[in-house]
N, C-alpha and C positions, 0 to 999 in steps of 0.2 A: 416524470419517474425515470430515474436512470439505471442501467445495468452496472452493478458494482462488484468486482472481484476483491475480496477481502482475504489476504494471506497473511495468517499468525499462527505461531505453531504452539501458544498457550491457550488451551481449550477455554478457560474461564473468560480470558481477555477477547477471545475471538467470539465467544456467545454475547458479551456485553457489548462490543462494538456493532456486531450484526443486529443486535435490538435497537441500538442507537439510529443506526442507518435505515433500518426497515421502518421505524416509527415514523422517519421523515417522507416516506413514500416511495423509497427505493427498492429495486430487487436485487438481493444479495445472493451471490455463489460465493461460499467459503472454502479455503482449503488451508492445509496445515504447513505447507512449505513451497518452495521455491521450484522445485522439480514438477510437483503437480500443477503449479500455478502455470508453469510454461505449456503444460499439455492442455490445460483449459484455455488457455489465450489462442492456443492453435485451433481450437474446436469452436469457439463462441467469441461474439464481439461484445466488448465491455466498454462502457462509457469511461469509467474512471477505474483503476486500480489502486489498492490501498495495500501497502506492504509492510511487514516489518523487514528489519535489515539483518538480524543474527537469528538463525533458526536452526533446529536440529538438521532439518532436510534442506540443504541447498543455502546460498548466500542470498540475502535479498539485494545485495549491491550488483552481483552477478546478473540477477533476474532483470533489476532495473536497466543495466547496460545492454543487456540483450534486447529487450523490448523497445527502448528508445533508439538503439541501433537500426531497428528495423523501421521504426516510424517516429520520428522526433516530434511528432504533434500527439503522441499517446499521452493520455493524462495520468500520471502516476504520483500518488502520494507517497511518501515514505515515513515510517514513524521509528523512533529507537529509543531505549533507554541506555544505550552504549552496550558494550561488551567487555569482558576482561581486559582484553588488549586492545580495545580502541573506546574512548570516550565518547559519551553521547554527542556531544557537539561535533567532534571529528566525524563520527559516523554519519550525522545528517549533513555535513559539508560533503562528504564523499558521494552520498546519494544525490546531491544537488548536481554535483561534477558527474555523475553517471547519468544524468537525465530526468531526476524527479521534479515535478513541477512545484510540490510544496513538500515541506519537511515538518514534522511535528515530533517534539520531545514526549516521551512517556513519561508519566501516565497521562493519556489522552482523554480530555473530557468530552461530552456529548457536543458542546459547543464548537470545541477544537475540531472535530471530525466533520462536522456538518458546514462549518464555514470553509474547511478545505475542501469539502465536495463542491459546494457552491462555486468557489473560486475555481475550481477545475472546469466546471461545466461551463463557465462563464468566458474561460480562455479560448483564444482563437485556436 
């Protein structure tokens, strides 16, 4: 069982993803934005962080960069459907450059998210 931090500003998407991850036996802590995620990461240890990139409360790219800057071994999975200013593929390219271990294009399936978690947990 892994401790997973799920960062997603859309409540229904967050709920669906949480259910996928919990059904696989992982413990999920969820939050709605990058600012809150930064506070949570400062207080608890997470095996994997899954974050959206474009949120109302903070930028997921900045969050990834800050976390990866502190610890390049941090296991971060980024997901995005894009933004009005940045395409989905460019968003994910930027996330990888910022330090994301895996990147997923929304909509994300149960298989996508669980495979990404397994990959992150197996990464050295």
